[in-house]
C-alpha positions in Angstrom: 0.4 0.2 0.6 1.9 3.5 -1.3 0.8 6.7 1.2 1.5 10.4 0.7 1.5 13.2 3.8 -0.8 15.5 3.1 0.2 18.9 5.0 -2.3 18.7 7.1 -0.4 15.3 8.5 -3.0 12.3 7.2 -2.3 10.2 5.5 -3.7 9.5 2.1 -3.8 5.9 0.9 -3.3 6.3 -3.5 -4.4 2.6 -3.6 -7.5 2.1 -1.2 -10.8 3.4 -1.0 -11.6 6.1 1.8 -13.7 3.5 3.9 -10.0 1.0 3.8 -8.5 3.7 5.3 -9.9 4.4 7.5 -10.2 0.7 9.1 -6.5 0.6 8.8 -5.9 4.1 10.8 -8.4 2.7 13.3 -6.3 -0.9 13.7 -3.3 1.9 13.4 -4.1 2.7 16.8 -5.0 -1.0 18.2 -1.9 -2.4 16.9 0.0 0.5 19.9 -2.4 -0.1 22.0 -1.7 -4.0 22.3 2.1 -2.9 22.2 2.0 0.0 24.7 0.6 -3.8 26.6 2.7 -5.5 25.8 5.0 -3.1 27.5 3.5 -2.5 30.7 3.2 1.3 29.6 0.8 3.4 30.8 -1.2 5.8 28.5 0.9 8.4 31.4 4.1 7.0 30.6 4.1 6.4 26.5 2.3 10.1 26.8 6.0 11.1 28.4 8.5 8.8 26.2 6.7 10.3 23.1 5.2 14.0 23.5 1.9 12.9 21.9 -1.1 14.1 24.6 -2.6 11.3 26.5 -5.8 12.2 25.7 -4.0 12.1 22.1 -3.1 9.1 22.1 -6.1 7.1 23.6 -8.0 9.3 21.3 -6.4 6.9 19.2 -6.4 4.0 20.3 -10.2 3.9 20.0 -10.1 4.4 16.6 -12.1 8.2 17.1 -9.0 10.6 16.0 -6.2 9.4 12.9 -2.7 9.2 13.1 -0.7 11.1 11.5 2.5 9.2 9.8 4.5 11.7 12.2 2.5 11.1 15.1 2.9 7.6 13.8 6.9 7.2 13.9 7.1 9.1 17.3 4.3 6.5 18.3 6.1 3.3 17.2 9.8 5.5 18.1 8.8 5.7 22.1 7.4 1.4 22.0 11.0 0.9 19.7 8.9 -0.9 16.6 9.3 0.5 12.8 6.4 2.4 12.0 6.6 0.4 9.5 5.6 -3.1 10.9 2.3 -1.2 13.1 1.5 -1.0 9.7 1.7 -4.2 8.3 0.1 -5.5 11.5 -3.0 -3.8 11.7 -3.2 -4.6 7.3 -2.8 -8.4 9.2 -5.0 -7.7 11.8 -7.8 -6.5 9.0 -6.9 -9.2 6.5 -7.6 -11.7 9.6 -11.0 -9.8 10.7 -12.1 -10.2 7.2 -11.6 -13.8 6.8 -13.3 -14.7 10.6 -16.2 -12.6 9.0 -17.0 -15.2 5.7 -16.0 -17.9 7.8 -18.9 -17.2 10.5 -20.9 -15.6 7.6 -20.4 -19.4 5.7 -21.2 -21.2 8.8 -24.1 -19.2 9.4 -25.8 -20.5 5.6 -24.9 -24.1 7.2 -26.9 -24.1 9.8 -29.7 -22.2 7.7 -29.3 -25.1 4.7 -28.8 -27.6 8.0 -32.3 -26.4 9.7 -33.9 -26.2 6.8 -33.4 -29.4 5.8 -34.3 -30.7 9.2 -37.5 -28.9 8.3 -38.2 -31.0 5.3 -37.9 -34.3 6.9 -40.2 -33.6 9.7 -42.7 -32.2 7.0 -42.0 -35.6 5.2 
């Protein structure tokens, strides 16, 4: 996926639609949160190390605000991670969620089909 930085420090994804991009940005906040928690680091400590206000970190992690590239780099460095790792992990998480969602839909379709067969057998 290719990105370009805008003047307002937000990122534009050149090859994806807005919904996919927003999902990626939200998931990056989740990745940062998970990595912060793995290091037993609170939001206040993370804020001090990264220089990002605690309220802003909280909003990124909740998906209420989209993270810009410069902030992503600061946050990644504070967690001793590569920003590319955060992006790739977010993309992988999204792919896994989509696979699981698809599997659930298929499972539901199978259950409905089995239920219909069962009803038809009872009627016969």
